[in-house]
N, C-alpha and C positions, 0 to 999 in steps of 0.2 A: 372091343375098342370102337370109338366113334371118331370121325374126322370132323374137326371144328375149323371151319373156314372163317377167317377174320376179314374185316373191311379192307385191309391192305393186300388181300389176296393170298396171304400165307395160310398154311394149314397146320393145325396141331392135332396129333392123335392122342386121345385121352380115354380113360376108362368110361364105359357106358354108365349113365346115371350121374355124371359129373354136374355140379351146380354152377350157376353163373359166377358165384363167388370164387369157386375153385379155378374157373377159367381166367377170371380177372387176376387172381393171385399168381397164376402161371405166367401171365403176361408181365405183370409188374405189381409189387406190393403197394405202390402209391395208387395204382389204378384200383386195386381191391379196396383200398381205404375210401376212395371217392365213389365207388360203384353204388348205384341206387337200384338198378333193374337191368334186365337183359332182353334183347330182341333175338328171337329164334325164328329163322326163316320168315322174317317180316312181322312176327307177332310179338308184342311186348308182354313180358311175363315178370313175375317176382324173381329176384336174384336167387332164391333158394330152389326154383323149379329145376328138376333134373332134366338133363339133355340125354335122351336115350337112343337117338339115331344121328347119322351124319347130318350136319346142319351148318347154315351160315349164321354167325353169331356176332352181335354188336353189344358191347358193354355200354350202358347208359349212365351218365353222370349228371350232376347239376348244371354242367356247362351246356348240355343238350336241351333243346326246347322240350322234348318229351320228358327228360329227366326233371326239368323244372315243374312241369305239369304234375308229375307223380309226387314230387316233394310237396307241392301246394295241396294236392288232394289228401296226402297223408297228414299234413298240418291241420286240415279241416277236421280230421278224426281226433287229433290231439285237442283242438278247441272244444269239440263236442265232449270229449272225456273230461276236460277241465270244468266245463259247465255242469256236467253231471256230478262231479265230485263236490262242487261248491253248492249246487242246488239239486239234490237227488230227485225231487219231484218233477223236474223238467223232463218233457219228452223230446227225443231227438227225431228229426225227420230226414232231410237230405242235405248234403254238403258237397257240392261239386267244385272242382277247380274252374276258375274263370280267368279272363285276361288280367294279368298282373296280380292275381291272388286267388281267393276262394271266398265262399260264404257258407253259412250253415243256418238252416231254419229250425227254430225251436218253438215248442208249444209250452207256454208258461203263463200263469194268471197275472203275475206281477210284471210290469214292463221292464225290459233292460234299458239302461241309460249308459251314456259314455262314461259315467262315473264308475260303472262296473268293470270297465276295460282293464284298469290297472290290476285288479284282483284276478281277472281271467288270465291276463298275460303272465302274471306271476305264477299261477298254477300251471300254465302251459310250459313255462321254462322249467318248472319242477319235474313235469312229466318227461320232458326232453332229457333232463339230467339223469332220470332213472334208466334211460336207454332200454325201454321195454321192447321186447321182440314183437313184431307184427306177424301173427300166425294166421295163415289161411285155413279155414275150416269149411268142408263141404257137408251140406246137410240136406236131407230130403225136404221137399216143399212143405208138407204138412207138419213135419217135425220143427221146421224153422218158424212156421206160423205160431205153433204152441210155445216155442222158445221165447219169442218176442212178447207174446201175450202174457206169459208168466212173468216177464220183466216189467210189464205195464207199458210197453212200447207199442201202442196200438197203431200208430202211423206206419211203423215198420211192418207190422203184421198185415196192414191193408195193402201195402205195396206188393207183398208176396202173394196175397190172395188174388190179385189181379193177374198173376202169372199162371200159365197153363199147368194142369196136372202133370206130374212126372218131371217137371222142371227141376234141375239141380241148382241148389241155392248155395252161393258162396258168402261166407262171413269172414270178418277179420277181427282177431282178438289182440288187444294190447293191454297187458296187466289185467285189471278187473273190468275193463270196458270192451264190449263186443258190438260191432256195427255190421249192418248189411251192406255188402259192397262187392262189385265185380273185381276190383283191383285193376292193375297191380299197385303195390305199395312199396315204400322203402323198407329195408330189412328190420330196422328198429327205430324207435323215436329219437334216439341220439343222432341219427343221420339228418334230422331236420335242421339242426343248428338253432341259432338264436336270431336269424334275420327275418323276423316277422313282426307285424304290428296290426292291431285291430283298428279299423278306420271309421266305421259308422254303423248305426243300427236303423233298420227300416221295417215297415210292415210288408208282408207277402202272403197272398192267399195260398192255402194248401193246394198243391198241384197247379197253381196258376189259375184256379177257377174262382171267380168272384162270388159264386154261390156257396163256396165252402168257407171254413173258418179262417180267420186271419192269424198268421203266425208271426214270430219275430225273427227277422233275418239280421245276423251279424256279418258284416263284410270285413275282410282282412286282406292284407297283402303279405306275400312271402317270397323270399329270394334265396339264391344259393349262398350269398355271403353278405356281410354287413355293408360293404361298399355299395353293392347294387341296391340294397335297401335304402341307404342314405341318399343315393343318387335319385331314386324314385321319389322319396319323400320331399327332396328339394324341388324336383320337377312338379310335384303336386302343390307345393307351396307357391311356386311360380305360376302354376295354372290357376290357382285361386285369385292371384292378382290380375290375371288376364281374363278372368271369367267374363264372357261377352254379355251376360245379364247385368253384371255390375257396371261394366264399361258402357253398356247401352243406356243405363240410367244416367251416368255421369255425362255422357255425350249427347243426351236427349235424342236418342235415335228411335226408340220403340218402347212399347210396354205390352203387358198381357192383362187380360181380364178373366181370371179363372172361373169366376161366378157366372159370367155372361157368354163367354166364347172361349172355353178351354182349348188350348193348343192352337190358337189363332193369333196372328200378330196384328197389333195396332201400330202402324207405321206413323211416326212423327215426320215433320217436314224434312229434317236432316237425314233421318234414316231412309226415307223414301227417295231422297236424292241419290243416295248410294245404291239403293235397289234399282233405280232407273238407269244409273250408270252401268251397272253390271249387265243389264239387258241391252243397253245401247252398245256396249263393247261386244257382247256375244253376237248381236245382230249384224254388226259390221264384219266380224270374223266369218260368220256363216255366209253372208252375201259374197264375200271375197272368195269363198270356197265352193260356190256353185249351189247354194241352198235356196229354195223358195220358202216363204213363210206363210202358214195358214193359221186359222183360228176356228176351233170347233166348239159346239155348245157344251156347257157344263152339266146340263141335265138332259139325259137321253134315256131311251127305253132300256130297261134292265136286260132284255133279251140279247142285247149286243154283248154284254159281259157273260151271259150264259153261253153264247156261241163261242166266244174267245176262250172260255174255260176259267176266266178270272172269278166268276161268281162262285163256282164250286170250290175254288181254292181259297178265296179271300172274302166270301160273302158276308161273314160276320163282321168284317171291318169296313163295310160299305154303308153309306147313308142312302136309304131308299124309302119310298112310300108309294101308296096307291092313290090315284086320283079318282074323281067321281065317276069317270067312265071305266073304272075297274082295271086300268092299265098300271103296271108297276114301272116307276121311273127311278133312276139312280143318279145321284150327284157323282160325276165321274171320278173314280179313284186312280185312273191312268188314262193316257191319251190315245192308246193304240187303236181302239175301234173307230174313233173319229177319223184318224189318219187313213185307215183302210177304206172308209166310206168316201173320203175325198179322192183316193186313188181310183175307185170304181167309176168315177164320173168320166164317161167317154172311153173310147178304145185307145189302148196304149200299144205303141210299137216298140220293138227292140231299140229303135233309134231314139226313143224318149228316155231310155235308161242309161245310166242310173238316174233315178229321180230322188233328189234329196229334199225331203219335206220337213221343215222345222216348225215347232209350235211352242210358244211360251204359255203352256196350259196350266191353269190353276186347278189343282185336284184336292180331293178330301178323302181322308182315310181315318177311320175310328181307331185310334191307338189307345191302349189302356192308360188311364189317367196317371198311374204310377210311373209310366215310362216317359211322360212328357218332360222335356228339358230345354227350356228356352227356344232358341232358333234351331237347335240341333235335332230336336224330335218334336214335331208339331202335327196337328191334324189337318191343317190347310196349308198348302205350299204351292210354289210355282216351279214346275220342271222346265229346264231348258232342253226340251225333248226334241228328237228328230227321228224320222223313220226313212230309211234309205231303201228304195226298191230297186233291185238290180238283177241281172241275169246270173245264173250260177257261175259263169266264167268271170264275171266282174267282182264276185263276192270277196275274194281274197284281197284284191287291190283296194276295194273300198274299205276293208278293215285296216289296211296299212295306212291309207291316207287319213282315216279318222284318228288312228293312233298318233300320227305325226301332228295333227291338229291339236289333240289333247295335250301332248307334251309341250308344244309351242305355247299354248294358252297358259298352262301351269307356270311356265317360266316367267310369263308376263306378271304373274302375281307373286313371284318370289319363291316358288316351290320347285326345287331342282332334284330333290330326292323322291323319286316316284317308284313304287313297287307294283308289279302286275301279278294278279292271280287269274288263272284259267279255272273257272268254276264249271264242273262237269255235271252230267245228268243226275237229277235227284231221284229218289225212290218213287215219288208220285209225280208222274209226268204224262204228257200227251205225245203222240207220234210214235213211229216205229223206231226200233233200234238202228235200222239202216239209215234213217234220216239223222239220228243223233250221231252216228259214226261219222257221217259226212260233215255235219256241222262242227263237231269237236275237232276233227282233223283239219278243217279249213282254218280255224283259229290258231291251232298249234303250228300249222305251216306258215301262216302269216307272221307269227312271232319268230319262229326259228329261221326262216329265210332272210329276215331282216335284222337278226342279231339281238332281239329283245329277250332279256332274261325274264323268266317267270316261274311261278310256283303253282302246283296243282291244288285246287281247293275242291276236294272230292265231294261230289253229291250236292254242291251248293249252287248249281245252275238254276235258271228260271224254269218253271214247269213246261215252257214251250221251247226252250233252247238253251245251249251253253252260253256263257258270257265271260268277258274279260272285265275284271274289276281293277280300278286304278287307285292305289293307296298313297296318299300324300303324307310326308313327314314334316311336321311344323317346326317352328323355331326352337321349341323346347323338347323335341324328340317324340312327340305323340303322333300316332298314325290315324289317318282319317280316310274312310272309303268315300270316294266322290264319283268320278266318271265311270260309265259302263258302256260296253258294246256287246250286244246280244244277237246271235245268229238265229233266225227264226224261219223254219221251213214248214211250220205247222199252221200258224194263223193265216197265211196266204191261202192254204188249202181249205181251212174252215170258212173263210169269207169268200172263197171262190173268185179270187182275183187272178188276172192273167195279162199277158202281153202277146202280141203277134210277132213271131220270130221271122228270121230271114226266109224260112221255108213256107211262110204264109199260114202256119198252124198256130194254135193257141198253146202257150207255155205258162207255167207257174213261176212267178218271180220269187227271189229270195228277199226277205224283209230283215233289215238290220235295225234293231232298236238302239238308240244312241243318246246318252246324256253326257254333257261335258262338265258342267258344274255339279250336276246331280239334282240339286234344288237351289234356287236363288237364296232362300232363307238360310239353309244350312251352310252353304258356301260362304255367305256373309258372316255367319257366326264364326266359322273357322278362320276367315280373314281377320276379323277383329282380334281374335285370340293370338293368331300367328304374329300380327304386328303390334300386339299389346295396345290396340286402339289407335296407334300412330299410323294411320292409313297413308298410302302413297298420295302425293299431292293431287294427282289426276282423279283419284277416287274420293278424296276427302270432301265432305259436305260443306265444310267451312275451310277455305284455303288460306286466307289472309285476314288478320285483324290489324287495323291501323290504330295505334294508341298515342295520342298526344301527351306530352309530359305535363303541359299546363294548358288551361282553357284558351289562352291567347293563340294557340296553334291549331285550334279546332278547324278553322277554315282550310288550312293546309292539309290536315288529316283527311278532310272530306274530299279535297282535290285529288289526293293520292288514291283514295278508295275509288273515286269515280274513274280514274284512268285504269285502274286494275279491272273494274267491272266492264269498262268499254273494251278491254282486251279479252273478255270472256271468262274472267276469273270470279270465284265466289269471294267477295271482299266486303268487309263491314268496318265500321269505326266504333271505338269505345271512348265516348266523350264524357264518361262519368267523372265526377270530382273525387277521384281516388288516387292514391299513390301509384306510381308506375310499377313498383315492385309487386303491389297487390294485383294489378291488372295482369301482369305477366304470369304470376302464379296461378291465377284463376283460369286464364286461357290455356295454360299448359295442362291443367287438370282436364279441361274440355277437349284436349288433344287437337287443338288448332295447329297445323303444321308450321305456319310462318307468322311471326309477330313483327310488325314494322313499327318501330318507335320513332317518333318525330318530335323535335324540339325547335327552339329558335335557330340553332345552328343549321339543322337540316332544312328548315324553311328558307333560310338565307342562301344556302348552297344548292338547293334543289336536289337534296339527297334523302335517303332513309337509312336508319340503322336497323339491321335485320338480325333477328334471333330465331333459331330453329328449335323446335320442340326436342327435348332431350339433350340439349347442348347449352353450356354456359357461355360459349363463345358468341361474339357478335361481329357483324361486318357492316361497314358503311358503303352504300352504293348510290350511284347517280340514279335518279328516279326512272329515267328512260331505260337504263340498263337493267334495273330491278324488274320493271314490267316485262321487258323482253325475255329475261332469264326465266321468270316464273311462267310466262306464257308457253315457252318451249318445254319446260319441265312438266307442265300440266297437260300436255298432249296425251291423248289416249294411246296406249302402246300399239294398237292395231291401226292407227290412223293412216299410216303410210304403207300398210300391207294389205 
C-alpha cells in the first residue's frame, strides 16, 4: 500500500503502482474524465505513470496552467501527425508549447500557405476523434538515432546525436506517428478537444542558427474549451485593430526604414511630441522622488562590458568595432557601466547614500531581424534607466519606495492590474551563492512585508542579480512586461566602487538597477494599443482641432485656436472647404481627442460646440469655460506631485 496525500491535506491508501487515472477516479469520476496529467512530489508526469511509494499528488486538468501547457504541447504533436499524413515527405523537427498556443517547425520543399490551414485542421480534428493513445517509449540513444534515420527524420536523429552516450531517450507514439519528446502528454488525442486553430506560417532557422537551413514554422493556438478559444480570437481581432504600427501610420507618429535602419524608429513631429512628453513626465516624477539625472557616452571602450560580464553574456548582440589605434569600442547596449563610472568620481560617504542616478540613455542591441516588431522590439531604444547606490541597510526600503513609484506611475497611464514576478538566479551567473541568497531574500522580504503578491520566475534573473518584473494587463487583457528592479551586489565589486561608512572604513554599496517604463519606445507602443490610439488629452500630440462650418467663420475659428494655444494647448484649425461631417470623420480617424465646431451661432454667442473622439454626443460651451476646462484636463498627472 502507498499513502497518497492530496492538495487538501487528506490521505488515501491505495495499492502500490496505482496510476494517476486510478487516483483521479477514486476522488471523482468527473475529475478522472478531466484529468490530463499528474504531479508526484512536485514532478509532472503522464497520467499513466505508476506511483510506487508514498507521495504528494495533484491531478492536473485543463483548468490548470500546467495542464493547458501539456494540452498545447500534445496538440503540437497532433499537428505534426496531421502534416505527415497529408504530406509524407515532410520532415518534422521541434514543436514546443508557447504562450497562448504552440508551433511546429517543418522541413519541406514546397512552402506552406494559410490556404493549407483548413486541410491541416480537418486532419487534426480527425486524429482527435480517433482518440489515439499517447504511449511513452524508452529507447537507448543509438537505437533511437537509427529509428529516426530509418524513418527519414534526420533532424530528430541530429538532436539525439548531440546528447551524451548512455542517455535514455523518450519517444511518444500516437497511432502511426512517433515523435521524440520528454513529455508529459495527455493520455490520448481525444483529450485535446476541438478548441484549437492554426494562426500563421513563418520562416525559422533550424535551431535558431542563421547559418543553418530555413524551416517553415506553423503557429497555432489551443485552449481547454471553445469559449476560451473564441475569447482569444476576439481579443486577437481587437488587437489587430489596435496594432500600434497601423495606428502609428494613421496618426502620422513614426515610420521604419528596414532597408536603411532596421529596428530603429524615425519619429515624426507628432510622435516625437509624445516621446518627449513621456520623458518630461518621468523626469518630473524622478526629480520629485530624489533622483539626479546624468548622461553618459553612447560609444565607450569594450573593456567596460568585459568587466561587467555583459560582453561574455551578450557579446553577439552588441555593435562594436576597432579603431585605427587598435582599440575596440562598443555602442552601449545598456547604461550600467557609464553609471558606475560617474559614481566613481570623488569619494562617497554613507551620508551621500542612497544616491539615485537616472539616465535616459539611448542603447543599441542587435536583435535578430525576424524578432523585430514595430516599437515593441527594436534595435535602438531609450531606457528610462536609473541606478540606485545604497548601503545594505537601505536596500530593502529603496526597493519598497521604487515599487510604490512604479505602481503610482502605471495608474497615471490607466494600468491598474499589475502582476509581479520575482526572477531568481539563472544557471549562468556571476557572484557567490551567498550573495545571491542575500539579494533574493531582500526582494522577497520587501514584497512580503508590504503585502505585495508575487510569483516566482525560477532561473530568469539577470546574470548579476535577481529582479522584480512588473507585468501590465492592457484594456483587452494582454500582458506586457515593463518595469524592473534588480538587486546587484556583483557589479559594484567588479568595478571596485565604495563609500566611507560611519566607522571611517571603505564599504561596498549595493546597486539597484531600475527601469519604470522599460523603454520609451515599447511603452509608447503599449500605450497606443491600450488606448486604441485615443491617448489621454495631456499626452496627445494634437489636442484640439477647430473646424468652422463655413468659411465666413474662419476668423472666429482662428481666434478660438489662438486662445487655446495661448493656454498651452496643441490646437490647430481646419479651414478647408469641406463639409463639416467629412472633417469630423477625418479627424476622428487621426485620433484627435477634441473637435471644436464653430458656426455663425457660436461666433455670435462666443461659444464652441465640442465633440469628443469616440462619442456622437456634443456639448456647447462658452469659449472661456472651454479653454479653462481643457487646460485643467491637459495637465500632466505628476504636475502637482
